[in-house]
C-alpha positions as CSV (number, residue, x, y, z in Angstrom):
1,M,0.0,0.0,0.0
2,D,1.5,3.4,-0.9
3,I,1.7,6.4,1.4
4,W,-1.4,8.1,-0.3
5,T,-3.6,5.1,0.3
6,R,-2.4,4.8,3.9
7,L,-3.0,8.5,4.3
8,G,-6.5,8.2,2.9
9,R,-7.3,5.7,5.6
10,Y,-6.7,8.5,8.1
11,A,-8.5,11.3,6.4
12,S,-10.4,11.6,9.7
13,F,-9.3,10.6,13.2
14,E,-9.8,11.8,16.7
15,T,-7.9,12.6,19.9
16,E,-9.2,12.7,23.4
17,R,-10.6,16.2,22.9
18,M,-10.7,16.9,19.2
19,Y,-11.9,15.5,15.9
20,L,-9.4,15.9,13.0
21,R,-11.2,15.8,9.7
22,P,-11.2,17.3,6.2
23,F,-12.3,20.9,5.9
24,T,-15.8,21.5,4.6
25,Y,-17.5,24.7,3.4
26,K,-19.5,24.7,6.7
27,D,-16.2,25.7,8.3
28,S,-16.4,29.1,6.6
29,Q,-17.5,31.1,9.5
30,D,-15.0,29.5,12.0
31,F,-12.2,29.9,9.5
32,F,-13.1,33.6,8.9
33,E,-13.0,34.1,12.7
34,I,-9.5,32.7,12.8
35,C,-8.4,34.7,9.7
36,S,-9.8,38.0,10.8
37,N,-7.7,38.0,14.0
38,P,-4.1,38.8,13.0
39,D,-2.7,37.3,16.2
40,N,-3.9,33.9,15.1
41,L,-1.8,33.8,12.0
42,R,1.0,36.3,12.3
43,F,3.5,33.5,11.6
44,I,1.5,31.6,9.0
45,F,-0.1,33.9,6.4
46,P,-1.5,37.4,6.2
47,S,-4.8,37.8,7.9
48,R,-7.8,38.1,5.6
49,A,-9.7,41.3,5.7
50,T,-12.9,40.0,4.0
51,R,-15.1,36.9,4.2
52,E,-14.6,36.4,0.4
53,E,-10.8,36.3,0.8
54,S,-11.1,34.0,3.8
55,D,-13.3,31.6,1.8
56,F,-10.9,31.7,-1.1
57,L,-8.0,30.8,1.1
58,M,-9.9,28.0,2.9
59,V,-11.0,26.4,-0.4
60,H,-7.7,26.8,-2.3
61,Y,-5.2,25.9,0.5
62,F,-7.2,23.5,2.7
63,M,-10.0,21.9,0.8
64,K,-8.7,21.5,-2.8
65,E,-6.2,18.8,-2.0
66,P,-7.5,17.3,1.3
67,L,-5.1,14.4,2.0
68,G,-2.8,15.3,4.8
69,V,-4.8,18.4,5.8
70,W,-7.0,18.3,8.9
71,A,-9.5,20.8,10.3
72,I,-9.4,20.6,14.1
73,E,-12.8,20.5,15.6
74,D,-13.4,20.8,19.4
75,K,-15.5,17.9,20.6
76,K,-17.3,19.9,23.2
77,T,-18.3,22.9,21.1
78,R,-18.2,21.2,17.6
79,K,-16.4,24.4,16.5
80,M,-13.6,24.2,13.9
81,I,-10.7,25.8,15.9
82,G,-7.6,25.3,13.8
83,C,-5.7,23.2,11.3
84,I,-2.8,20.8,11.3
85,R,-1.3,19.6,8.0
86,F,1.6,18.1,6.2
87,E,3.2,21.2,4.6
88,K,5.7,19.1,2.6
89,L,5.4,15.3,2.3
90,D,8.2,13.5,0.5
91,P,7.0,9.9,-0.2
92,N,10.5,9.0,-1.5
93,R,12.4,10.0,1.6
94,M,9.3,9.2,3.8
95,T,9.6,12.6,5.6
96,A,7.1,15.4,6.2
97,E,7.0,18.9,7.5
98,I,4.0,19.7,9.8
99,G,2.4,23.1,10.1
100,Y,-0.4,24.1,12.4
101,F,-2.4,27.1,13.7
102,M,-5.2,27.5,16.1
103,N,-7.9,30.1,17.1
104,Q,-6.4,32.2,19.8
105,A,-9.4,31.6,22.1
106,F,-8.2,28.0,22.4
107,W,-4.5,28.6,23.1
108,G,-2.8,27.4,26.2
109,K,-4.9,24.3,26.8
110,G,-2.6,21.7,25.3
111,L,-4.9,21.1,22.4
112,M,-2.4,21.6,19.6
113,T,0.2,19.4,21.5
114,E,-2.5,16.7,21.7
115,C,-3.0,16.9,17.9
116,L,0.7,17.0,17.1
117,K,1.4,14.0,19.3
118,T,-1.4,12.0,17.7
119,L,-0.3,12.9,14.2
120,A,3.3,11.9,15.1
121,F,2.1,8.5,16.3
122,L,0.0,8.0,13.1
123,S,2.9,9.2,10.9
124,F,5.3,6.6,12.4
125,Q,3.1,3.7,13.2
126,E,0.5,3.8,10.4
127,L,1.9,5.9,7.6
128,G,5.5,4.6,7.6
129,L,7.1,8.0,7.8
130,Q,10.7,8.1,9.1
131,N,11.2,11.7,10.0
132,L,9.0,14.7,10.8
133,H,9.9,18.4,10.9
134,V,8.3,21.5,12.5
135,I,9.8,24.6,11.0
136,A,8.9,27.8,12.8
137,H,9.9,31.5,12.9
138,A,12.5,31.9,15.6
139,E,10.3,34.3,17.5
140,N,7.3,32.0,17.4
141,I,7.9,30.6,20.9
142,A,4.4,29.1,21.2
143,S,4.9,26.9,18.2
144,Q,8.3,25.8,19.4
145,R,6.8,24.9,22.8
146,V,4.2,22.7,21.1
147,A,7.0,20.9,19.2
148,K,9.1,20.4,22.3
149,K,6.2,19.1,24.3
150,S,5.4,16.6,21.5
151,G,9.0,15.2,21.6
152,F,10.6,17.2,18.7
153,R,14.1,18.4,19.3
154,L,15.8,21.5,17.9
155,K,18.1,20.4,15.1
156,R,19.1,23.6,13.4
157,Q,18.6,27.3,13.1
158,F,18.8,29.1,9.7
159,K,17.9,32.2,7.8
160,G,15.3,32.1,5.0
161,S,13.0,34.2,2.9
162,D,9.5,34.6,4.4
163,R,7.1,33.3,1.8
164,Y,4.7,36.3,2.2
165,S,6.9,39.3,3.0
166,R,9.9,38.0,1.1
167,K,12.1,39.4,4.0
168,M,14.9,37.4,5.4
169,R,13.8,35.8,8.7
170,D,15.3,33.5,11.4
171,Y,13.9,30.0,11.5
172,V,14.2,27.0,13.7
173,D,13.9,23.3,12.6
174,Y,12.5,20.9,15.1
175,Q,12.7,17.2,14.2
176,L,11.5,13.9,15.4
177,S,12.6,10.6,13.8
178,K,10.9,7.3,14.1
179,G,13.9,5.9,15.9
180,D,13.7,8.7,18.6
181,Y,9.9,8.6,18.9
182,R,8.5,7.5,22.3
183,Y,4.8,6.8,22.6
184,E,3.5,8.3,25.8
């Protein structure tokens, strides 16, 4: 079975407190709420000023190619509160970069750490991946904290061009390999 078929088997899954599932157009209002608050996305992409721009972004970047992209839905409220996704999946090297963001109203509760730990487990145990990366802006301490709490270790620091501003920025690369992974 190839990586895409294995990934298709996990188009939806759940953690203790969240459902991870494909985005649907019903997520439009929740996604707009996230996009309209610049603090939610200052390290991801520019905040969207209008509902039309937010809908375009959701459809083109999160719905169009759904494998490896999960909307995070809070089980209690049934609200879509964020996203976790494979930014770059290399089926030849069996590696992936993981990106994530969450509605600020849900920060500080360990929810993203729960999602990342579960995705790491699935990546190594079910998908056959060998290495995972979380690349973050050096000043994005919250994202680095999630990576560390999920077992990722800082492997390198580097400079790179921000994909939106095109300015040189400092980045950190946290990695977790299948050999170093410990299920908790």
